[in-house]
C-alpha positions as CSV (number, residue, x, y, z in Angstrom):
1,M,0.0,-0.1,0.0
2,A,1.3,3.4,-0.8
3,Q,2.6,5.6,2.0
4,P,2.5,9.4,2.3
5,K,6.0,11.0,1.6
6,K,5.4,13.8,4.3
7,K,3.4,14.1,7.5
8,T,0.1,15.8,7.2
9,S,0.2,19.1,9.0
10,H,-2.3,20.1,11.7
11,Q,-3.7,22.8,9.5
12,K,-4.4,20.3,6.7
13,Q,-6.0,17.9,9.1
14,G,-8.3,20.6,10.4
15,Q,-9.3,21.8,6.9
16,R,-10.2,18.1,6.1
17,R,-12.2,17.6,9.3
18,S,-14.0,21.0,9.1
19,H,-17.2,19.5,7.8
20,W,-17.5,16.8,10.6
21,K,-19.6,19.0,12.7
22,I,-22.8,17.5,14.3
23,E,-26.0,19.1,13.2
24,L,-29.2,19.3,15.2
25,P,-32.2,17.5,13.7
26,S,-34.7,19.7,12.0
27,L,-37.9,19.7,13.9
28,S,-41.3,20.5,12.6
29,N,-44.6,21.1,14.5
30,C,-47.4,18.6,14.5
31,P,-50.4,20.1,12.6
32,K,-52.9,18.8,15.3
33,C,-51.3,19.2,18.8
34,H,-48.4,21.6,17.7
35,A,-45.8,19.5,19.6
36,P,-42.3,19.4,18.0
37,K,-41.6,16.2,16.0
38,L,-39.2,14.9,13.5
39,P,-40.4,15.3,9.9
40,H,-41.9,12.1,8.2
41,E,-42.5,10.5,11.7
42,V,-45.3,9.8,13.8
43,C,-46.0,12.5,16.4
44,R,-45.1,11.1,19.8
45,A,-47.6,13.4,21.6
46,C,-50.9,12.5,19.7
47,G,-49.9,9.5,17.4
48,I,-50.9,11.3,14.2
49,Y,-49.1,10.8,10.9
50,N,-50.3,12.3,7.6
51,G,-53.7,13.1,9.1
52,K,-54.3,9.5,10.3
53,Q,-54.4,8.0,13.9
54,I,-51.3,5.6,13.6
55,I,-50.7,4.8,17.3
56,Q,-52.9,5.0,20.3
57,T,-51.4,7.5,22.9
58,V,-52.7,8.5,26.5
59,A,-53.2,12.1,25.1
60,A,-55.2,10.8,22.1
61,A,-57.3,8.5,24.3
62,E,-58.6,11.5,26.3
């Protein structure tokens, strides 16, 4: 396997790793209960997805 001729400097390592940052997940609001939820997932507060009741929750049973 080929070996590098010179050591990679700290500056070049940092430039390469500059895009490794962690991003927070984007949140949207549930159209029914307005609780924050991940897009394209069932709302954990009310159990609604795409206007349909998918899972039964305590808040939805009331």
